[in-house]
N, C-alpha and C positions, 0 to 999 in steps of 0.2 A: 232423380232417378232416371235412369236411362231406359226406354222401352225396347226392347228387341222384338223386331217383327220377323216371324218365321215365314211369312207368305209376302213377296214383293207387293208394294202399294198398287192397286188397279188390277190386279190378276185375281183369277178365281181361285180359291182354295181347293185343294184335292179333296175328293170326297172321303167321308169318314169309313173305316174299314168296318165290316159288319161284325157284330158281335152278339153271339147267341145269348138272349135273355133266359134266365131260369124260369121255367113254368111254375105256378103256384104248386102244383104236386109235388115237384122236385125239391121246393124249400120246405115242404113240409115232411119230406123224406120219403115220399112216397114214389111211384113211377116204377118199382122194380118189377111188380108182376100186375099187370092189368086185371088180370082174373082175382087176384087176391083183393085188390081194390075195390072191384065189383063186389065180390062177396062179402066185404067189410060193410057196404054201403046197404046191402038188401040183408043185412044182420042173418046171413046164413049160418047153418049148423051142419058140419060133417067134416070132411077131411080132404086137403088138396094135397095129390099126389103129383110130386114132380120127380125129375130124373135123380136128383142127388138128396131127397129127402121128402118129408111129409109134414103139413100143418095142419093141426087139428083145430077147428073153430067150434064156437058156440056163442050164438046170436053175433057173430059178426067180429068176436075177438078171438085171440090166439090163446088157446088154453094147454097147448102141448105141442111140441115138434121133435122130430126125430130124424136121424140121418145116419146112414151106415158109415159115414166119416166123422161122426163125434160120438165119445162116450155117453151111454145113457145115465140117467139118474141113479140106476143101481149102481154104476162103476163111481160115481161121486160119493154116494151114502156108503159104500162098503170099503173103499180103498182105505179111509182113514179111521176106520172103527165108529164111525157114527151110529151103523147099525149092522147088526149080525146078518149074516148070509141066510141063516135059517130062518130068521125072521121075515127078511123080503120075500123069500121063498113061499113061505106059508101064507103071506099076504097074497101074492100073486095067484097062488092055488084057491083061494078062498073067494076072490073077487068076481063081482057079476056086474049088473047094468046098474042096480040101485047102490051096491056098497063097492066103490072102486078102491084101490090099493092105497091111495094117499087116505080116505076116509077110515080105512081099517086101522092104518098105522096110528093115526090121529087118535082114534076112540080109544085103540088098546095104550096109549101112552108110550109108545114104542120110540118116538121121536118129537122133539119141541117143534111146533108149528113153525116157529121163525125159521129153524134151521131147514124143515123141509121146502118151506116156501123159497127160501134163499137159493138152495140148491136145484130146484126146479126152474126157477128163472133164469139161473147159469145155463141149464140144460136147454132152455128154450132158443135162448139167443145163440148159444152155441151151433144148434142144431139148424135153425134157422139161417144162418149165415151160409151154410153149403146149400140148405135147400133152395134158395133164393138165388144162387149164382145162376148166370145164363146157361140156358141148355138146349140142346138140339132136339129134343122131343117136346110137345106140348103137353102142357099140365092136364089133370084130369080129377074133377070134382064129385065126391060121392056124398049126396044129401043123407043128412040122418045118421052118419057114422061116428062113433065115439071111440074113445080109448079107454082101456081098462084101468089106467091109473086113475080116472075121475078128474074132477075139476079143482083147482087150487085157488090161484089167483089169474083171472084171464088178463091178457095184455093186449094194449089196441095194438091195430095193424099197423097205424101209423108209429109207434114207438119202435116196433120190432123191425121194421124198413129203414127208419132213421139209425137205429143201433148198427144194423147191418152196412149200411153206407158208412159210418163212422168207421168200422173195423175194415172195410176195403181201403179207407183212404189212409188208415194207420199203417197197414201193411205194405202199400204201395210206397210210403214215405221212408220205411225202413229199409226195403229191399224191392225194387220194382220187377224182378223176375218171379213169376208164380210157380216155376218149375219144382221148388223145393216144397212145394205145398202137398204134392200128391205122387212124387217121384219117391224110389228108395234113396236113401240118404246114405252118403260116405264121407268119411274125414278127409279133409284137405291139408296138405303140405305147405306150409306159410312160414314166412319168415318176419319175426318181430311182431306176432299176432297179440293183441290185447288178451289179458287174463280173463276168462269167463266166469260169471258169478256163479254161487252155489246152485243156482237154480237152471243156469244154463249148461252147467258141468254135468247135472244128472240127466239131461236130454243128450248131451254130447256123448256120455256113457254108453248108451244103447243105440248109438250110430253103428251100423254095422255093413251097411251095402246093400240089405234086404229090407229092413224096418222102414215105413213111411212116418211122416208126423204124426198120423192118425194112430197107427201102431203104438208109437212112442207114448202118446198121450194115455191110450188105454192103460198101458203097462206102468204108467207113474200115478195114475188115478186123477189126472188132471183134465181141464176143458181142451179142446181141440185146439180152439183160436188161442188160448196162451201159449200153446205149444209152438204154434205157427209164427208167434211174435218171437219167441226164443230162437226157432230155427232162421227166420229171416235176418234176424240180429247176427246170428253166427255165419251165415252165408255172406251177410256184407262186411264182417271182421275177416273172411276168408279161411274160417276154421271148417266148414261143410260144404258140400255141393249135393246136386241131385243128379242120380244117374239117369241117362236117357237110353229107352224109351220107359215113361213110367209103368207101374204094372196094371196088367190087364183086368184084374179083379181085386177087389180088398178082401183080404182075410181077416175075419174077426174072431176072438174065442167065443165059445159058447156063451149064450145070453139067454136069459128067461124067453118064454113063449110069446109070440107078438100077442096072443090072446090067451087068457086063463084056459087052461084044459087041452089047447092045441099045441101040440109039440113042433117046434121049429125044423123043418126038413134039414136033413145035413147037406152042407154046402160041398160042391165039387171040389177035390183038392186042387190047388193051384200051385204048379211046380215054381220052385225058387228062380227068381231071374239069374241068370249067369252073370259072374262079376266080369264087368266091361269096364271100358274108359268113358270120360264123361265127354259128352257130344253136345254141340249147340243146339238149342230148343229150335224147333222147327214151327213155324205158326201155321195153323189150319186156316186155308183159305175161306173155308165157309164159316167159321168164327169171326174173322176178319171183317167177312163181308157183313154179317150179322150186326157186328158192333156199330160198321158205319150207317146201317140202315137205321139202329136206334140213335145214334147222335143226330142223323138227318130228321127224325121223327120228333126227338126232343126239340128241335131247333124251329120247329113249326108254330 
């Protein structure tokens, strides 16, 4: 066998390139929110409010999550006939600190425990994906605050962060441009495009230049993340694109009150964005700087 030398004999080999090692927190799936990690360590109870969503904790575990960008538990239960709208609203009206909505539904036999826990887990991961996105404002934790839904099956913070990272990586592999996640979607004219699946066709049928991926998820009664997967695959196939700029505010249909007995304040009307051309996405220099700082801190 002939040995091949990459460095001439008697000379000093070049220094190795620096490689950023993964921290133990990153390997466990953590590091998305230092505040959330600290709250989990101290087994805190309350709600962590962030720019794009909230995480409810009980003894350091996630018991619920919600985001204006993700359909709530009621949407998943009502969309496909698992639960009647009148039954859900009755439970919301009667819920209090001792008997949450989940307990009232289970005690009355309105929905099987397995179905309720599965839909709730999907809701938690769906909303947490948006709640844990990098934000421009600091999070705020309110100790002792609870959710009117009550506690079903708590999820460890590490599991929530690990699933969020997995979803980010999946979307980035499908289509690296996140513009289609929040911008109004419009169809694209393409030649010899692949035939979309039945699931993707349902999404494509609602693309009208006004609806966002979150709007489409609500209308279809699907999880927002699964809709993002379909949207990015359609974008990669050249069948749709996002309009620039994205909407200034998210418009959502009427939803149950945030707390039983308190009516939600009406949202200010948002004008429909005028039809326009698709423009290249402009990177926010502040966000870019924050990402660079985050990478530098992770490399320490």
